[in-house]
N, C-alpha and C positions, 0 to 999 in steps of 0.2 A: 848491602851492609857488609862491612868487614866482620870477621868471625867474632871478635871480642864484643862488638856491639850487639850481635845476635845473642850471644850468651847473656849479656847484661839485660837485654829486653826480655828474654825468657825468665831470668831470675826475678825481674820486677813483676812480670805477669803472675808468676807463682806467689810472690809475696803479697800481691794485691788481690789474690783470690780468684785468678782467672786460670784455672787448671787446664782449660780447653784452648788456651791461647799459646801457640808455639811457632817458632820459625826454626828452620834447619840451618845451622851455621855452615857457611861455605868455607871449608878448610883451605881452599886455594886462594881465598882473599883474606890473608892473615892480617892481624893488627887491628887498629881502631882504639880509640880512647874515650873516656868519659871524664869530664871535669865538673865538679860541683862547686859552685861559687855562692857564698853567703852575701847578703846585703844588697846595696844599691849598685847594680852592675854598671849603670850609666854615669855614676859620679866621676869616674876616672876612665878615660877612653883608652888607657894603656892596654887592658886586656882585649878590647875590641880590635885594636891595631895589631896586636900580637897574633890574634887568630887570623886576621886577613893576611899577615905576612906568611903565616904557615900555609894558608891556601895558595898563595902565589908560589911558594917554594915547591909545592906539590905539582905545579904546572897548571893550576886552575886560576880562576879570576874571582874577584870579590862577589860577582853575581852568584857564585856557588856557596855563598853564606846566606843562610835563612834564619831570620829572627822570628820567633813565635811569641805573641804577647796576649795577655788576658784583656778583657774589656776595660779593666781599671787603668790600663796604660794606653787607652785611646782617649784623646782630648777633644773637646768640642768647643768651638767658638761660633755661635750662631748655627748656620747650616753646614759649617765646615768641620770635618773631622780629620785628625792626624794622629799618628802614634807618637808617644813620647820619644821613641827611638829616633824617628825622623827629625823631630824638633832638636834633639840634642846633637845628632850627627851633623845636621845642616848648620847649626850654630857654630860648629868647629870646622866648617868648610868641607865636610865629608859628603860624598854622594850617597843617595839611598833611593830605592823604589819603595814607596809606602803603600802597601796593599790595604792598610787600614783606612786609607783615604778613598772615598767613593770616586773622586775625580781621577786619581791615578790608576785606580783599579779598572777603569774603562779601557786602558791600553796595557799591553803586555810589557814586561821589563825589557828594555832595549839597550841599556848602558851596562856593559860588562864590568865596569868599575863600581857599580852600585849594588850593595847587598840588598836583599829583599826582606820585607817585613809583612807578616800576615797575622791575623788573629788565630788563636789555637783552632777554632772551629773551621778555619779556612785552609788548614795545612794538609788536609786529607788529599792524597794523590800527589803531593809535591815531594821533592827530594833535594838534597844539597850535600856538598862535601862536608860542610860543617853546619850544624844546627844549634842555635842558641835559644834556649827556652827561658824567657824571663818570668820571674815570679811563678814558677810552675806549681808550687804548693798552693798558691792563691787560686790558680786555675782549677786545681783539683777540688778545692773547697767550693768554688763556684758551681762546678758540675754536680757536686753533692746537693747543693741547694736547688739547682734546676730540676733535679729528679725527685726531690722531696715533695710529698703531698702538701706539706705545710711549710712554705718557704719562709715564714715569719717565726718559726719555732726558735726558742732560745737555746735549745740544745740540738746538735746535729742528728739527723736521721741515720741510724746505723743499720737499717734493714738490708737484707741481702740484695734486693733489686736495686736500691739506691746505690749501694757500694759497687755493684757490678757495673752500673751505668757510668759512674765516675771513673772507675778503673779502666773500662774500655776506651773512654775518651783519652785517658792518659797514654795508652799504648800507641795512639796515632802519632803524636810528636816524638815519642821515644823510638819510633821505627822510621823516621824520616832521614837520618844522616847516613852517609856512606863511610866517613872516616872519623869525625869528631862530634861528640854530643856534649854540649854545655848546658848544665841544669842550674839555674839561678834560683836560690831559695830566699824568699822574703823572711820567713821564720824557720830557722834550722830545727827548732824543736817541734815543728808541725808533724802530723802523721806521716806525710810523705818524706819529710826530712829524716825521720827515724828509720824508714825503710831504706833510704839512700845510705845511711850509716851502715846498715847491714850489708849493702852492696859493696861499700868501701872495704869492709872487713873480708868479704868473700873474694873480692877481686882486687887486692892491693897492687897488682902489677899493672893494671890499666885504669883503675878508678882513682882519680886524684881529688882531694878535698882542699879547697882554698878558703882560708879564714875570712872573717868579716871584713868587707871592703868599705863599710860605712865610715 
């Protein structure tokens, strides 16, 4: 991770209540940026293509772009599963390796021109030059529900154990990128959205907020 990304990750861990989670910024690897994008990231592929162009300018290839998606962005047709990212990109003639598809996941990514897609719970151990986290606030809420003793409760469980569980899962995608981290919010007013606003105020030099793209 470039040093800015390490600082951002440490700030987020602290804000999410993980005082024991910390990474040491590598001052020899300066730079790194965070982009927060509101709304439907896939409605217009201009941002997607701009990030791929940035990857190419850095001397890397589209395979160095990693999309992380929640289960709500995995579509099912009978026994077949695919990510909404793969559906949209292929509809526009774009290449993609869809790790949300059981069939594609049987083989490793081989096309350097194809960005990778995985579900959040499958991103542990992966890395990429640019990481795009779709509906990350929704993923945060899903992890809260998964850890709650009563998953059908009308109000969210705010107990310490549940909160730490969800927060630790959030730190996995936040620590996957080397250069660029894109955080897509479904609801900017969500709990995670409010924390990201604090990060924008804390690090205005490298945290950029992009308005609603819906």
